[in-house]
C-alpha positions as CSV (number, residue, x, y, z in Angstrom):
1,M,206.9,-23.5,20.6
2,S,208.9,-20.5,21.8
3,T,208.1,-17.3,19.9
4,S,210.9,-15.3,21.4
5,I,214.5,-15.8,22.7
6,P,214.3,-16.7,26.4
7,K,215.7,-14.0,28.7
8,E,218.0,-16.5,30.5
9,T,219.9,-17.2,27.3
10,L,222.1,-14.1,27.5
11,S,222.7,-14.4,31.3
12,F,223.7,-18.0,31.0
13,F,226.3,-17.2,28.3
14,K,227.6,-14.3,30.4
15,Q,228.2,-16.8,33.2
16,L,229.7,-19.3,30.8
17,E,232.2,-16.7,29.5
18,K,233.6,-16.4,33.1
19,N,233.5,-20.2,33.7
20,N,234.3,-21.8,30.4
21,D,235.3,-25.2,31.7
22,R,233.8,-28.7,31.9
23,D,233.2,-28.8,35.6
24,W,231.1,-25.7,35.7
25,F,229.3,-26.6,32.5
26,N,228.4,-30.1,33.7
27,E,227.1,-28.7,36.9
28,H,224.8,-26.3,35.0
29,K,224.0,-28.7,32.1
30,P,220.3,-29.2,33.1
31,E,219.9,-25.4,33.0
32,F,221.6,-25.2,29.6
33,K,219.5,-28.0,28.2
34,A,216.3,-26.2,29.3
35,I,217.4,-23.0,27.6
36,E,218.6,-24.9,24.4
37,K,215.2,-26.5,24.1
38,K,213.4,-23.1,24.2
39,V,215.9,-21.6,21.7
40,K,215.4,-24.5,19.3
41,G,211.7,-23.8,19.5
42,A,212.4,-20.1,18.7
43,Y,214.5,-21.0,15.7
44,N,211.8,-23.4,14.4
45,Y,209.2,-20.6,14.9
46,L,211.4,-18.3,12.9
47,G,211.6,-21.0,10.2
48,E,207.8,-21.2,10.1
49,L,207.6,-17.4,9.7
50,M,210.2,-17.5,6.8
51,N,208.3,-20.4,5.1
52,A,205.5,-17.9,4.4
53,H,207.7,-16.1,1.9
54,D,210.5,-18.6,1.1
55,Q,211.1,-22.4,1.0
56,I,213.3,-23.4,3.9
57,E,214.5,-26.9,3.5
58,K,216.5,-27.4,6.7
59,I,217.2,-25.6,10.0
60,K,220.4,-26.5,11.7
61,I,221.4,-25.3,15.1
62,F,225.1,-25.7,15.8
63,R,226.3,-27.5,18.9
64,I,227.7,-25.7,21.9
65,Y,230.9,-27.8,21.9
66,R,233.8,-26.2,20.3
67,D,236.2,-28.1,18.1
68,V,239.5,-27.1,19.7
69,R,241.8,-29.5,17.8
70,F,243.1,-26.8,15.4
71,S,242.2,-23.7,17.4
72,K,244.5,-21.5,19.6
73,N,241.4,-20.9,21.7
74,K,241.1,-24.0,23.9
75,Q,237.9,-23.1,25.6
76,P,235.6,-26.1,25.3
77,Y,232.3,-24.2,24.8
78,K,230.9,-21.6,22.5
79,T,229.3,-18.6,24.3
80,H,226.6,-18.1,21.6
81,F,223.9,-19.9,19.7
82,G,224.2,-20.1,16.0
83,G,221.8,-21.6,13.5
84,S,221.4,-21.7,9.7
85,F,218.3,-21.8,7.5
86,A,218.9,-23.6,4.2
87,R,216.8,-22.8,1.1
88,K,215.4,-25.4,-1.2
89,K,218.2,-26.6,-3.5
90,P,219.1,-26.5,-6.4
91,E,216.8,-23.8,-7.6
92,L,217.0,-21.5,-4.6
93,R,220.4,-20.2,-3.6
94,G,221.8,-18.4,-0.6
95,G,221.3,-19.0,3.1
96,Y,220.3,-17.3,6.3
97,Y,222.0,-17.3,9.7
98,L,221.0,-16.2,13.2
99,H,223.6,-15.6,15.9
100,I,222.6,-15.0,19.6
101,Q,225.4,-13.7,21.8
102,P,225.5,-11.4,24.8
103,N,227.2,-8.0,25.0
104,D,225.4,-6.7,21.9
105,E,227.2,-9.3,19.7
106,S,224.1,-10.8,18.2
107,F,223.5,-10.5,14.5
108,I,221.8,-12.0,11.5
109,A,223.7,-12.7,8.2
110,T,222.6,-13.7,4.8
111,G,224.1,-14.4,1.4
112,F,226.9,-16.6,0.2
113,W,229.6,-17.5,2.8
114,E,231.8,-19.9,0.9
115,P,230.7,-20.1,-2.7
116,N,232.4,-23.0,-4.5
117,K,234.9,-22.3,-7.3
118,E,232.3,-22.7,-10.1
119,D,229.7,-20.5,-8.4
120,L,232.3,-17.8,-7.6
121,L,233.5,-17.7,-11.2
122,R,230.0,-17.6,-12.5
123,I,229.1,-14.7,-10.2
124,R,232.2,-12.8,-11.1
125,K,231.6,-13.4,-14.8
126,E,228.1,-12.0,-14.4
127,F,229.4,-8.8,-12.8
128,E,232.1,-8.5,-15.5
129,M,229.4,-8.7,-18.2
130,D,226.8,-6.5,-16.5
131,D,226.7,-5.2,-12.9
132,S,223.6,-3.0,-13.3
133,E,221.1,-5.3,-11.7
134,M,223.3,-5.9,-8.7
135,R,223.9,-2.1,-8.3
136,A,220.1,-1.4,-8.5
137,I,219.5,-3.9,-5.7
138,L,222.3,-2.5,-3.5
139,N,221.1,1.1,-4.1
140,D,217.5,0.4,-3.3
141,K,216.5,2.5,-0.3
142,T,214.5,-0.1,1.5
143,F,217.2,-2.7,1.0
144,K,220.0,-0.4,2.0
145,A,218.2,0.7,5.2
146,T,218.0,-2.9,6.4
147,W,221.2,-4.5,5.0
148,G,223.7,-1.8,4.1
149,N,226.4,-3.0,1.9
150,F,228.4,-6.3,1.3
151,V,230.7,-7.5,4.0
152,G,233.2,-10.4,3.9
153,D,236.6,-11.3,2.5
154,E,237.9,-10.0,-0.8
155,L,241.1,-10.1,-2.8
156,K,243.5,-7.2,-2.7
157,T,243.6,-7.1,-6.5
158,A,241.7,-8.6,-9.4
159,P,241.2,-12.4,-9.6
160,K,243.1,-14.2,-12.2
161,G,241.8,-13.5,-15.7
162,F,239.9,-10.3,-14.7
163,D,240.9,-6.7,-15.5
164,K,241.9,-4.8,-12.4
165,E,240.6,-1.6,-14.1
166,H,237.1,-3.1,-14.7
167,P,234.4,-0.7,-13.4
168,A,232.9,-3.6,-11.4
169,I,236.1,-4.7,-9.8
170,D,234.8,-3.8,-6.4
171,L,232.2,-6.6,-6.8
172,I,234.4,-9.0,-8.8
173,R,237.2,-9.2,-6.3
174,K,234.9,-10.3,-3.4
175,K,235.3,-13.9,-2.2
176,Q,232.1,-13.8,-0.1
177,Y,228.8,-12.0,-0.8
178,I,227.2,-11.5,2.5
179,F,225.2,-9.0,4.4
180,V,225.1,-8.6,8.2
181,K,222.6,-6.8,10.5
182,K,223.5,-6.4,14.2
183,Y,221.3,-6.4,17.3
184,T,221.7,-5.2,20.8
185,D,220.9,-7.5,23.8
186,K,217.8,-5.3,24.5
187,E,216.5,-5.8,21.0
188,V,217.1,-9.6,21.1
189,L,215.0,-9.9,24.3
190,E,212.1,-7.8,23.0
191,N,208.9,-9.6,22.1
192,G,208.9,-8.9,18.4
193,F,212.5,-9.8,17.8
194,L,212.0,-12.9,15.7
195,E,209.3,-11.1,13.7
196,D,211.8,-8.3,13.0
197,V,214.4,-10.9,11.9
198,N,211.9,-12.4,9.6
199,Q,211.0,-9.1,8.0
200,S,214.7,-8.3,7.5
201,F,215.2,-11.7,5.9
202,K,212.2,-11.1,3.7
203,K,213.8,-7.9,2.4
204,I,216.8,-9.8,1.1
205,R,214.7,-11.5,-1.5
206,P,215.5,-9.3,-4.6
207,Y,219.2,-10.2,-4.0
208,F,218.5,-13.9,-3.6
209,D,216.2,-14.0,-6.6
210,Y,218.8,-12.3,-8.7
211,M,221.7,-14.6,-7.5
212,S,219.6,-17.7,-7.8
213,D,218.9,-16.7,-11.4
214,V,222.6,-16.1,-12.1
215,L,223.6,-19.4,-10.5
216,T,221.0,-21.6,-12.3
217,T,221.8,-20.2,-15.8
218,N,224.9,-20.1,-18.0
219,L,226.3,-16.8,-19.4
220,N,223.8,-17.0,-22.3
221,G,220.9,-17.1,-19.8
222,E,220.1,-20.7,-20.5
223,S,218.8,-22.8,-17.6
224,L,221.2,-25.3,-16.0
225,L,218.3,-27.0,-14.1
226,L,216.5,-28.6,-17.0
227,N,218.6,-31.8,-16.7
228,S,218.3,-32.0,-13.0
229,H,214.6,-32.7,-12.9
């Protein structure tokens, strides 16, 4: 199993950026397959590291083929690897993502990309009621040093039914609750890269524990999971 990202990954994608067509790709497909196999090994290795401090239910590495049907960009291939790590449902919420792309475009992301309507409302209601726990997590020095602040889409104003003057409106109007940490090409190819990613993911836990607690209870704090067992 690969314990690091193979060096040839970034150089292959740089070439693919210049030759993003089927002829070139088919000619270099054996090379791609060899890289992909090692990269899958690296993602699985990271999954094992993460399982020491979390419960990862599923690792999914996304295909290189782009769905161009509804896209203005008609290039047939992605020039990056992306893979997600799903936590054990329903009690553990949130997800992890690792993105490998040349030209210092690699990053890891974690949190809630597309919360469904019910979850989004539940999160917003929690912040409306009490945002102190979330603020404490965001302001924690260790957490902040690794993850900074929320990124992602948000509404320009208050969501329907919420007061736009509410002191937690900055949290309430978000549509996504995600954190991103970027990496340079040099960092990605270093030996301890996956270990660093693992440590960063480990530091997100206070946030995931809090959000899992919110999303598995009602506003009275009563568990919603009792019936699902």
